[in-house]
TORPA-4810 file (N, C-alpha, C, O; in nm, 3 decimals):
<nodes>
NODE_1_-2.213_6.463_0.327_-2.280_6.398_0.416_-2.364_6.321_0.299_-2.356_6.205_0.259_M
NODE_2_-2.430_6.407_0.266_-2.546_6.408_0.151_-2.492_6.307_0.056_-2.557_6.204_0.039_L
NODE_3_-2.360_6.330_-0.017_-2.288_6.245_-0.105_-2.250_6.116_-0.036_-2.263_6.013_-0.101_K
NODE_4_-2.219_6.112_0.047_-2.205_5.995_0.105_-2.352_5.866_0.162_-2.355_5.751_0.208_L
NODE_5_-2.431_5.949_0.133_-2.577_5.844_0.146_-2.588_5.826_0.005_-2.620_5.709_-0.019_F
NODE_6_-2.574_5.891_-0.091_-2.632_5.888_-0.242_-2.516_5.761_-0.237_-2.577_5.654_-0.239_K
NODE_7_-2.368_5.740_-0.232_-2.295_5.609_-0.277_-2.307_5.522_-0.202_-2.271_5.413_-0.245_T
NODE_8_-2.358_5.526_-0.062_-2.421_5.387_-0.006_-2.558_5.334_-0.045_-2.603_5.230_0.005_I
NODE_9_-2.619_5.403_-0.129_-2.753_5.370_-0.167_-2.713_5.289_-0.317_-2.744_5.176_-0.356_L
NODE_10_-2.647_5.376_-0.372_-2.611_5.327_-0.529_-2.533_5.183_-0.517_-2.550_5.087_-0.593_K
NODE_11_-2.439_5.187_-0.401_-2.382_5.028_-0.359_-2.462_4.892_-0.354_-2.437_4.778_-0.390_A
NODE_12_-2.580_4.959_-0.287_-2.655_4.819_-0.216_-2.601_4.769_-0.124_-2.527_4.830_-0.047_G
NODE_13_-2.632_4.629_-0.114_-2.570_4.525_0.017_-2.458_4.493_-0.014_-2.426_4.413_-0.102_E
NODE_14_-2.407_4.537_0.039_-2.234_4.450_0.054_-2.216_4.331_0.110_-2.125_4.261_0.063_V
NODE_15_-2.300_4.275_0.226_-2.252_4.178_0.312_-2.428_4.072_0.266_-2.540_4.107_0.228_T
NODE_16_-2.374_3.957_0.292_-2.442_3.854_0.305_-2.591_3.852_0.430_-2.606_3.962_0.483_T
NODE_17_-2.652_3.788_0.458_-2.730_3.748_0.536_-2.767_3.614_0.633_-2.861_3.566_0.697_K
NODE_18_-2.595_3.584_0.591_-2.573_3.463_0.661_-2.553_3.471_0.813_-2.475_3.553_0.862_Y
NODE_19_-2.618_3.390_0.881_-2.692_3.237_0.857_-2.802_3.237_0.806_-2.838_3.127_0.763_P
NODE_20_-2.889_3.342_0.792_-3.031_3.326_0.775_-3.027_3.292_0.633_-3.082_3.184_0.616_F
NODE_21_-2.981_3.344_0.520_-2.986_3.329_0.383_-2.839_3.242_0.373_-2.734_3.257_0.435_K
NODE_22_-2.872_3.159_0.286_-2.768_3.061_0.257_-2.639_3.107_0.158_-2.639_3.173_0.054_P
NODE_23_-2.545_3.051_0.223_-2.411_3.132_0.134_-2.367_3.038_0.031_-2.319_2.927_0.049_M
NODE_24_-2.396_3.117_-0.113_-2.336_3.108_-0.204_-2.193_3.096_-0.254_-2.129_3.198_-0.278_E
NODE_25_-2.139_2.967_-0.271_-2.016_2.957_-0.280_-1.977_2.938_-0.439_-2.068_2.908_-0.517_V
NODE_26_-1.852_2.954_-0.484_-1.820_2.907_-0.597_-1.827_2.763_-0.611_-1.835_2.676_-0.524_C
NODE_27_-1.821_2.750_-0.800_-1.793_2.600_-0.832_-1.657_2.539_-0.807_-1.653_2.419_-0.835_Q
NODE_28_-1.550_2.588_-0.764_-1.449_2.525_-0.731_-1.390_2.541_-0.578_-1.279_2.518_-0.530_D
NODE_29_-1.500_2.584_-0.530_-1.473_2.587_-0.374_-1.462_2.435_-0.301_-1.536_2.342_-0.333_F
NODE_30_-1.363_2.427_-0.204_-1.296_2.287_-0.169_-1.353_2.282_0.012_-1.301_2.339_0.109_R
NODE_31_-1.457_2.206_0.006_-1.509_2.207_0.141_-1.468_2.099_0.192_-1.354_2.056_0.177_G
NODE_32_-1.566_2.036_0.265_-1.573_1.891_0.344_-1.547_1.806_0.233_-1.571_1.832_0.115_K
NODE_33_-1.482_1.674_0.291_-1.459_1.571_0.205_-1.557_1.466_0.221_-1.573_1.407_0.328_P
NODE_34_-1.634_1.436_0.098_-1.736_1.327_0.119_-1.699_1.214_0.045_-1.671_1.207_-0.075_E
NODE_35_-1.705_1.109_0.147_-1.655_0.977_0.130_-1.804_0.865_0.113_-1.901_0.844_0.185_Y
NODE_36_-1.763_0.818_-0.009_-1.838_0.695_-0.038_-1.783_0.571_-0.016_-1.707_0.535_-0.106_D
NODE_37_-1.798_0.484_0.084_-1.743_0.362_0.125_-1.780_0.242_-0.003_-1.702_0.153_-0.036_A
NODE_38_-1.902_0.263_-0.055_-1.924_0.154_-0.176_-1.868_0.170_-0.293_-1.878_0.079_-0.376_D
NODE_39_-1.800_0.283_-0.321_-1.682_0.311_-0.423_-1.582_0.298_-0.400_-1.513_0.267_-0.497_Q
NODE_40_-1.521_0.311_-0.285_-1.381_0.267_-0.216_-1.335_0.147_-0.274_-1.419_0.058_-0.289_C
NODE_41_-1.206_0.125_-0.313_-1.161_0.000_-0.309_-1.023_-0.060_-0.197_-0.956_-0.163_-0.205_I
NODE_42_-1.020_0.057_-0.093_-0.910_0.070_0.000_-0.794_0.074_-0.072_-0.709_0.017_-0.004_A
NODE_43_-0.752_0.108_-0.164_-0.619_0.089_-0.200_-0.509_0.154_-0.147_-0.395_0.114_-0.169_C
NODE_44_-0.541_0.280_-0.060_-0.477_0.358_0.036_-0.395_0.437_-0.048_-0.291_0.485_-0.002_A
NODE_45_-0.436_0.461_-0.197_-0.386_0.584_-0.266_-0.434_0.738_-0.165_-0.341_0.814_-0.136_A
NODE_46_-0.511_0.757_-0.140_-0.556_0.869_-0.071_-0.462_0.877_0.080_-0.410_0.981_0.122_C
NODE_47_-0.457_0.796_0.120_-0.386_0.823_0.286_-0.227_0.843_0.230_-0.155_0.926_0.284_T
NODE_48_-0.192_0.785_0.150_-0.054_0.789_0.076_-0.007_0.976_0.021_0.102_1.031_0.040_R
NODE_49_-0.126_1.032_-0.043_-0.104_1.147_-0.066_-0.159_1.264_0.004_-0.144_1.378_-0.040_A
NODE_50_-0.232_1.233_0.132_-0.242_1.312_0.231_-0.170_1.415_0.313_-0.142_1.382_0.428_C
NODE_51_-0.141_1.521_0.278_-0.013_1.573_0.339_-0.052_1.621_0.480_0.054_1.648_0.539_P
NODE_52_-0.144_1.640_0.549_-0.213_1.662_0.683_-0.227_1.519_0.791_-0.251_1.507_0.912_A
NODE_53_-0.200_1.431_0.690_-0.221_1.303_0.788_-0.361_1.284_0.820_-0.391_1.233_0.928_N
NODE_54_-0.454_1.321_0.733_-0.587_1.362_0.781_-0.646_1.219_0.794_-0.730_1.185_0.878_A
NODE_55_-0.579_1.129_0.682_-0.652_0.984_0.641_-0.575_0.897_0.670_-0.477_0.909_0.596_L
NODE_56_-0.563_0.809_0.743_-0.527_0.723_0.769_-0.586_0.549_0.741_-0.707_0.535_0.728_I
NODE_57_-0.512_0.446_0.734_-0.570_0.356_0.712_-0.476_0.250_0.769_-0.359_0.244_0.729_M
NODE_58_-0.542_0.134_0.897_-0.512_0.049_0.955_-0.552_-0.090_0.896_-0.666_-0.107_0.851_E
NODE_59_-0.467_-0.181_0.896_-0.495_-0.353_0.858_-0.448_-0.477_1.028_-0.352_-0.498_1.102_T
NODE_60_-0.572_-0.518_1.012_-0.583_-0.571_1.082_-0.602_-0.695_1.023_-0.708_-0.739_0.978_D
NODE_61_-0.443_-0.773_1.028_-0.430_-0.940_0.981_-0.496_-1.037_1.052_-0.556_-1.131_1.000_A
NODE_62_-0.485_-1.010_1.209_-0.558_-1.100_1.287_-0.712_-1.167_1.257_-0.758_-1.278_1.281_A
NODE_63_-0.764_-1.057_1.200_-0.931_-1.010_1.203_-0.967_-1.014_1.063_-1.085_-1.019_1.029_N
NODE_64_-0.840_-1.013_0.951_-0.876_-0.977_0.823_-0.954_-0.845_0.780_-1.048_-0.859_0.701_G
NODE_65_-0.932_-0.756_0.812_-1.005_-0.654_0.816_-0.892_-0.543_0.804_-0.784_-0.544_0.864_K
NODE_66_-0.944_-0.436_0.708_-0.867_-0.336_0.689_-0.971_-0.193_0.734_-1.088_-0.213_0.700_R
NODE_67_-0.952_-0.075_0.793_-0.986_0.044_0.865_-0.934_0.144_0.754_-0.824_0.137_0.699_R
NODE_68_-1.054_0.262_0.727_-1.006_0.351_0.685_-1.093_0.457_0.784_-1.202_0.441_0.839_W
NODE_69_-0.998_0.576_0.783_-1.060_0.704_0.892_-1.000_0.839_0.811_-0.890_0.858_0.758_E
NODE_70_-1.104_0.912_0.822_-1.098_1.029_0.784_-1.134_1.125_0.923_-1.236_1.115_0.991_L
NODE_71_-1.026_1.216_0.943_-1.042_1.315_1.032_-1.073_1.472_0.983_-0.979_1.538_0.939_S
NODE_72_-1.194_1.525_0.991_-1.213_1.655_0.941_-1.142_1.750_1.033_-1.132_1.864_0.988_L
NODE_73_-1.089_1.730_1.157_-1.026_1.813_1.246_-0.885_1.865_1.157_-0.861_1.982_1.129_A
NODE_74_-0.815_1.768_1.129_-0.678_1.783_1.021_-0.691_1.809_0.885_-0.601_1.862_0.820_R
NODE_75_-0.800_1.776_0.839_-0.807_1.811_0.676_-0.766_1.941_0.661_-0.800_2.020_0.750_C
NODE_76_-0.691_1.987_0.553_-0.678_2.075_0.544_-0.701_2.151_0.385_-0.655_2.252_0.330_I
NODE_77_-0.803_2.035_0.345_-0.888_2.095_0.196_-0.835_2.115_0.094_-0.880_2.199_0.017_F
NODE_78_-0.728_2.045_0.066_-0.620_2.054_-0.013_-0.695_1.980_-0.168_-0.685_2.018_-0.285_C
NODE_79_-0.753_1.884_-0.120_-0.815_1.783_-0.274_-0.726_1.699_-0.298_-0.782_1.604_-0.354_G
NODE_80_-0.575_1.671_-0.284_-0.512_1.569_-0.312_-0.574_1.422_-0.291_-0.546_1.322_-0.356_R
NODE_81_-0.647_1.430_-0.206_-0.744_1.242_-0.178_-0.797_1.263_-0.317_-0.767_1.173_-0.396_C
NODE_82_-0.878_1.372_-0.369_-0.999_1.343_-0.473_-0.891_1.312_-0.597_-0.913_1.215_-0.669_E
NODE_83_-0.775_1.397_-0.622_-0.701_1.400_-0.779_-0.642_1.241_-0.758_-0.640_1.182_-0.866_E
NODE_84_-0.593_1.158_-0.641_-0.564_1.042_-0.677_-0.660_0.929_-0.660_-0.611_0.827_-0.708_V
NODE_85_-0.767_0.911_-0.615_-0.849_0.809_-0.629_-0.914_0.763_-0.752_-0.969_0.833_-0.837_C
NODE_86_-0.901_0.654_-0.749_-0.897_0.604_-0.857_-1.043_0.573_-0.917_-1.080_0.572_-1.035_P
NODE_87_-1.109_0.551_-0.807_-1.234_0.549_-0.860_-1.391_0.649_-0.826_-1.510_0.631_-0.848_T
NODE_88_-1.304_0.767_-0.760_-1.367_0.856_-0.756_-1.455_0.838_-0.582_-1.562_0.897_-0.571_R
NODE_89_-1.415_0.777_-0.491_-1.488_0.773_-0.388_-1.466_0.872_-0.265_-1.540_0.869_-0.166_A
NODE_90_-1.387_0.936_-0.275_-1.391_1.078_-0.193_-1.366_1.228_-0.311_-1.281_1.248_-0.399_I
NODE_91_-1.452_1.291_-0.275_-1.446_1.398_-0.328_-1.527_1.555_-0.271_-1.641_1.579_-0.230_R
NODE_92_-1.423_1.630_-0.291_-1.474_1.770_-0.189_-1.585_1.828_-0.256_-1.610_1.858_-0.373_L
NODE_93_-1.652_1.836_-0.130_-1.768_1.908_-0.166_-1.824_2.073_-0.107_-1.755_2.137_-0.028_S
NODE_94_-1.910_2.108_-0.141_-1.954_2.257_-0.116_-1.969_2.290_0.013_-1.952_2.399_0.068_E
NODE_95_-2.007_2.172_0.063_-2.005_2.212_0.245_-1.903_2.259_0.310_-1.799_2.192_0.311_D
NODE_96_-1.910_2.386_0.379_-1.835_2.437_0.463_-1.850_2.464_0.607_-1.746_2.485_0.671_F
NODE_97_-1.972_2.467_0.674_-1.996_2.467_0.770_-1.988_2.282_0.877_-2.058_2.181_0.881_E
NODE_98_-1.879_2.322_0.933_-1.803_2.181_1.005_-1.818_2.189_1.126_-1.760_2.099_1.188_L
NODE_99_-1.888_2.280_1.202_-1.924_2.327_1.331_-1.954_2.184_1.416_-2.038_2.130_1.344_A
NODE_100_-1.933_2.101_1.520_-1.980_2.016_1.590_-2.014_1.986_1.700_-1.965_2.076_1.768_V
NODE_101_-2.067_1.919_1.768_-2.113_1.956_1.934_-2.043_1.819_1.988_-2.013_1.821_2.107_T
NODE_102_-2.018_1.720_1.926_-1.962_1.581_1.945_-1.825_1.598_1.890_-1.813_1.678_1.796_N
NODE_103_-1.727_1.540_1.931_-1.607_1.544_1.822_-1.604_1.455_1.737_-1.577_1.486_1.621_K
NODE_104_-1.645_1.253_1.791_-1.687_1.164_1.741_-1.728_1.219_1.599_-1.670_1.165_1.505_K
NODE_105_-1.816_1.315_1.571_-1.883_1.378_1.450_-1.797_1.407_1.348_-1.835_1.403_1.231_D
NODE_106_-1.646_1.445_1.390_-1.563_1.497_1.279_-1.483_1.381_1.237_-1.373_1.402_1.187_L
NODE_107_-1.532_1.246_1.253_-1.438_1.149_1.199_-1.529_1.044_1.110_-1.635_1.001_1.157_Y
NODE_108_-1.493_1.014_1.010_-1.544_0.919_0.926_-1.485_0.798_0.902_-1.373_0.815_0.853_Q
NODE_109_-1.518_0.671_0.917_-1.454_0.558_0.900_-1.560_0.430_0.809_-1.681_0.437_0.785_D
NODE_110_-1.476_0.335_0.779_-1.506_0.247_0.678_-1.441_0.108_0.701_-1.320_0.111_0.724_A
NODE_111_-1.501_-0.010_0.698_-1.384_-0.119_0.719_-1.400_-0.240_0.609_-1.512_-0.279_0.574_T
NODE_112_-1.289_-0.292_0.561_-1.303_-0.350_0.431_-1.271_-0.491_0.484_-1.201_-0.498_0.586_F
NODE_113_-1.321_-0.626_0.416_-1.225_-0.749_0.409_-1.146_-0.769_0.329_-1.154_-0.732_0.212_L
NODE_114_-1.030_-0.848_0.394_-0.890_-0.855_0.303_-0.927_-1.007_0.279_-0.981_-1.095_0.346_L
NODE_115_-0.865_-0.993_0.128_-0.849_-1.182_0.114_-0.739_-1.244_0.119_-0.631_-1.196_0.083_T
NODE_116_-0.758_-1.366_0.169_-0.656_-1.437_0.238_-0.578_-1.494_0.129_-0.649_-1.509_0.030_S
NODE_117_-0.438_-1.538_0.108_-0.362_-1.583_0.054_-0.426_-1.720_0.027_-0.495_-1.772_0.114_C
NODE_118_-0.405_-1.780_-0.093_-0.458_-1.891_-0.158_-0.344_-2.024_-0.080_-0.363_-2.124_-0.010_L
NODE_119_-0.241_-1.965_-0.130_-0.098_-2.072_-0.006_-0.082_-2.068_0.103_-0.054_-2.166_0.171_T
NODE_120_-0.099_-1.919_0.158_-0.037_-1.941_0.287_-0.158_-1.921_0.409_-0.168_-1.952_0.528_C
NODE_121_-0.235_-1.858_0.314_-0.371_-1.797_0.436_-0.392_-1.720_0.508_-0.485_-1.710_0.589_S
NODE_122_-0.242_-1.612_0.472_-0.273_-1.485_0.567_-0.332_-1.428_0.515_-0.304_-1.443_0.396_R
NODE_123_-0.451_-1.326_0.535_-0.510_-1.182_0.492_-0.389_-1.085_0.439_-0.285_-1.085_0.506_P
NODE_124_-0.396_-1.006_0.329_-0.311_-0.969_0.253_-0.342_-0.850_0.199_-0.280_-0.749_0.233_F
NODE_125_-0.452_-0.844_0.098_-0.522_-0.747_0.043_-0.676_-0.707_0.050_-0.745_-0.792_0.106_A
NODE_126_-0.733_-0.610_0.011_-0.857_-0.580_0.029_-0.928_-0.669_-0.081_-0.860_-0.672_-0.184_P
NODE_127_-1.022_-0.728_-0.088_-1.132_-0.818_-0.177_-1.162_-0.688_-0.289_-1.127_-0.695_-0.407_T
NODE_128_-1.229_-0.577_-0.233_-1.214_-0.524_-0.353_-1.151_-0.444_-0.422_-1.199_-0.393_-0.522_K
NODE_129_-1.020_-0.419_-0.376_-0.910_-0.425_-0.466_-0.863_-0.488_-0.594_-0.816_-0.437_-0.696_T
NODE_130_-0.901_-0.665_-0.547_-0.859_-0.759_-0.629_-1.016_-0.781_-0.736_-1.013_-0.838_-0.845_I
NODE_131_-1.117_-0.733_-0.686_-1.228_-0.745_-0.776_-1.225_-0.618_-0.888_-1.250_-0.634_-1.007_D
NODE_132_-1.191_-0.497_-0.831_-1.146_-0.389_-0.920_-1.053_-0.386_-1.021_-1.060_-0.307_-1.115_Y
NODE_133_-0.964_-0.470_-1.005_-0.820_-0.504_-1.110_-0.869_-0.618_-1.185_-0.824_-0.616_-1.300_A
NODE_134_-0.974_-0.754_-1.150_-1.010_-0.799_-1.224_-1.093_-0.741_-1.351_-1.070_-0.769_-1.469_M
NODE_135_-1.199_-0.647_-1.299_-1.280_-0.569_-1.368_-1.186_-0.491_-1.492_-1.208_-0.501_-1.613_A
NODE_136_-1.099_-0.429_-1.442_-1.041_-0.340_-1.553_-0.917_-0.475_-1.621_-0.798_-0.443_-1.621_L
NODE_137_-0.940_-0.565_-1.655_-0.851_-0.659_-1.686_-0.965_-0.758_-1.794_-0.939_-0.811_-1.903_L
NODE_138_-1.058_-0.757_-1.738_-1.193_-0.788_-1.833_-1.223_-0.680_-1.912_-1.254_-0.720_-2.025_K
NODE_139_-1.228_-0.546_-1.902_-1.260_-0.476_-1.983_-1.164_-0.457_-2.082_-1.189_-0.432_-2.200_E
NODE_140_-1.041_-0.471_-2.025_-0.908_-0.477_-2.133_-0.923_-0.597_-2.239_-0.859_-0.585_-2.343_A
NODE_141_-0.998_-0.704_-2.222_-1.034_-0.794_-2.310_-0.965_-0.918_-2.255_-0.913_-0.989_-2.341_G
NODE_142_-0.955_-0.958_-2.133_-0.891_-1.114_-2.062_-1.024_-1.195_-2.105_-1.139_-1.176_-2.067_L
NODE_143_-0.987_-1.265_-2.171_-1.069_-1.465_-2.180_-1.113_-1.503_-2.014_-1.057_-1.471_-1.909_T
NODE_144_-1.245_-1.588_-2.040_-1.243_-1.621_-1.924_-1.140_-1.711_-1.859_-1.120_-1.702_-1.738_E
NODE_145_-1.059_-1.817_-1.950_-0.950_-1.925_-1.887_-0.794_-1.844_-1.852_-0.701_-1.880_-1.780_E
NODE_146_-0.818_-1.703_-1.951_-0.682_-1.634_-1.865_-0.704_-1.541_-1.746_-0.602_-1.487_-1.703_E
NODE_147_-0.825_-1.512_-1.683_-0.905_-1.445_-1.597_-0.902_-1.554_-1.516_-0.869_-1.514_-1.404_G
NODE_148_-0.918_-1.665_-1.515_-0.908_-1.764_-1.367_-0.758_-1.763_-1.327_-0.711_-1.754_-1.214_A
NODE_149_-0.685_-1.776_-1.458_-0.558_-1.778_-1.372_-0.490_-1.651_-1.306_-0.420_-1.647_-1.205_S
NODE_150_-0.525_-1.555_-1.383_-0.522_-1.436_-1.319_-0.575_-1.386_-1.164_-0.533_-1.303_-1.084_R
NODE_151_-0.658_-1.454_-1.165_-0.730_-1.417_-1.022_-0.664_-1.479_-0.909_-0.632_-1.426_-0.803_R
NODE_152_-0.640_-1.645_-0.962_-0.549_-1.722_-0.898_-0.393_-1.646_-0.843_-0.330_-1.672_-0.740_Q
NODE_153_-0.361_-1.548_-0.947_-0.221_-1.528_-0.935_-0.278_-1.378_-0.832_-0.181_-1.336_-0.768_Q
NODE_154_-0.375_-1.316_-0.813_-0.411_-1.186_-0.762_-0.473_-1.189_-0.649_-0.500_-1.087_-0.586_L
NODE_155_-0.509_-1.330_-0.606_-0.486_-1.398_-0.460_-0.441_-1.459_-0.414_-0.486_-1.553_-0.348_E
NODE_156_-0.254_-1.404_-0.443_-0.173_-1.492_-0.375_-0.058_-1.385_-0.364_-0.014_-1.306_-0.447_T
NODE_157_-0.022_-1.412_-0.225_0.053_-1.285_-0.165_0.153_-1.282_-0.227_0.185_-1.373_-0.304_C
NODE_158_0.238_-1.159_-0.203_0.365_-1.106_-0.307_0.482_-1.211_-0.250_0.592_-1.232_-0.302_P
NODE_159_0.427_-1.269_-0.128_0.577_-1.345_-0.095_0.568_-1.460_-0.123_0.671_-1.521_-0.151_E
NODE_160_0.396_-1.550_-0.123_0.441_-1.699_-0.183_0.447_-1.663_-0.369_0.476_-1.757_-0.443_C
NODE_161_0.417_-1.526_-0.429_0.413_-1.537_-0.528_0.545_-1.558_-0.586_0.573_-1.623_-0.687_R
NODE_162_0.644_-1.475_-0.486_0.796_-1.475_-0.476_0.843_-1.619_-0.484_0.895_-1.662_-0.588_R
NODE_163_0.827_-1.696_-0.377_0.860_-1.829_-0.360_0.804_-1.890_-0.458_0.892_-1.956_-0.513_K
NODE_164_0.705_-1.903_-0.511_0.668_-2.002_-0.664_0.742_-1.940_-0.766_0.794_-2.025_-0.838_Q
NODE_165_0.766_-1.824_-0.800_0.858_-1.766_-0.933_0.983_-1.825_-0.875_1.043_-1.874_-0.971_N
NODE_166_1.047_-1.841_-0.775_1.193_-1.899_-0.718_1.199_-2.048_-0.702_1.307_-2.101_-0.675_M
NODE_167_1.082_-2.124_-0.718_1.088_-2.278_-0.725_1.083_-2.312_-0.886_1.137_-2.408_-0.942_I
NODE_168_1.019_-2.228_-0.935_1.000_-2.253_-1.095_1.136_-2.252_-1.184_1.163_-2.147_-1.241_D
NODE_169_1.216_-2.355_-1.198_1.281_-2.369_-1.278_1.309_-2.291_-1.395_1.425_-2.263_-1.424_S
NODE_170_1.213_-2.256_-1.464_1.206_-2.175_-1.583_1.179_-2.072_-1.570_1.103_-2.021_-1.653_G
NODE_171_1.228_-1.995_-1.463_1.252_-1.850_-1.429_1.361_-1.826_-1.400_1.399_-1.710_-1.415_N
NODE_172_1.445_-1.918_-1.353_1.560_-1.950_-1.291_1.695_-1.936_-1.392_1.703_-2.032_-1.468_I
NODE_173_1.766_-1.872_-1.402_1.926_-1.883_-1.497_2.043_-1.870_-1.413_2.160_-1.849_-1.447_F
NODE_174_1.994_-1.885_-1.296_2.130_-1.840_-1.189_2.237_-1.941_-1.216_2.356_-1.911_-1.211_A
NODE_175_2.193_-2.061_-1.243_2.345_-2.179_-1.264_2.355_-2.163_-1.382_2.395_-2.273_-1.419_S
NODE_176_2.343_-2.079_-1.500_2.374_-2.071_-1.602_2.500_-1.935_-1.587_2.584_-1.914_-1.675_K
NODE_177_2.492_-1.873_-1.491_2.618_-1.795_-1.463_2.691_-1.798_-1.379_2.787_-1.720_-1.386_Y
NODE_178_2.676_-1.913_-1.227_2.779_-1.935_-1.162_2.840_-2.078_-1.215_2.782_-2.167_-1.277_F
NODE_179_2.966_-2.072_-1.173_3.059_-2.203_-1.209_3.016_-2.300_-1.130_2.981_-2.271_-1.015_P
NODE_180_3.010_-2.417_-1.170_2.958_-2.570_-1.102_3.074_-2.613_-1.068_3.172_-2.584_-1.137_E
NODE_181_3.089_-2.704_-0.937_3.200_-2.785_-0.855_3.190_-2.928_-0.917_3.088_-2.971_-0.971_K
NODE_182_3.267_-2.975_-0.908_3.280_-3.119_-0.976_3.350_-3.210_-0.828_3.417_-3.158_-0.739_T
NODE_183_3.315_-3.333_-0.837_3.365_-3.432_-0.673_3.477_-3.363_-0.655_3.496_-3.303_-0.549_E
NODE_184_3.582_-3.363_-0.777_3.704_-3.333_-0.714_3.787_-3.236_-0.658_3.896_-3.238_-0.601_Q
NODE_185_3.672_-3.113_-0.703_3.688_-2.979_-0.633_3.716_-2.881_-0.768_3.722_-2.758_-0.758_G
NODE_186_3.730_-2.949_-0.890_3.768_-2.868_-1.013_3.611_-2.790_-1.027_3.505_-2.832_-0.982_E
NODE_187_3.637_-2.661_-1.107_3.513_-2.593_-1.123_3.526_-2.593_-1.283_3.621_-2.566_-1.357_I
NODE_188_3.410_-2.630_-1.306_3.361_-2.617_-1.449_3.268_-2.503_-1.505_3.156_-2.490_-1.456_N
NODE_189_3.308_-2.421_-1.604_3.234_-2.324_-1.614_3.150_-2.362_-1.749_3.195_-2.413_-1.852_E
NODE_190_3.013_-2.322_-1.717_2.926_-2.312_-1.838_2.865_-2.250_-1.938_2.803_-2.144_-1.923_R
NODE_191_2.880_-2.320_-2.063_2.852_-2.182_-2.170_2.715_-2.182_-2.221_2.678_-2.093_-2.298_N
</nodes>
């Protein structure tokens, strides 16, 4: 029995005094996701990467807004959102104390404005995403003249851009590959 007490004294304290003393976690610990809405560009990369569907993004085209939401109750703390975020707007902290008394405290959300298409005036992309793309292009060496045309291109929805490209005869060579009919019904091959 005396030998057992000696071993216990040598070992010292093996448990922590948590919650009276703060719990130290390792540097690679994956805890509560922290979200910075100012840094976010609403690209939805995190929502596509989340395996637990803890992140959702809803677009309200009628009001021209996009809403981002994180549900801590569904989060499995895998870190995929942090890996794919291009602006580091979301990262996993060392916070593990997630008990709440109100269920609404388990949700974080943010709202972003959408840019309207220059042609059809329909909201289609977050303004912050377009600004981020323009900043990257300027950093890559885009001139002011090129920047204005690129901005106009980025502020046009994909459908209108596709229609504009179809109308531009310089982009279409379909008539080159299809035979042309004459008034008599004969087919002339184009070379």
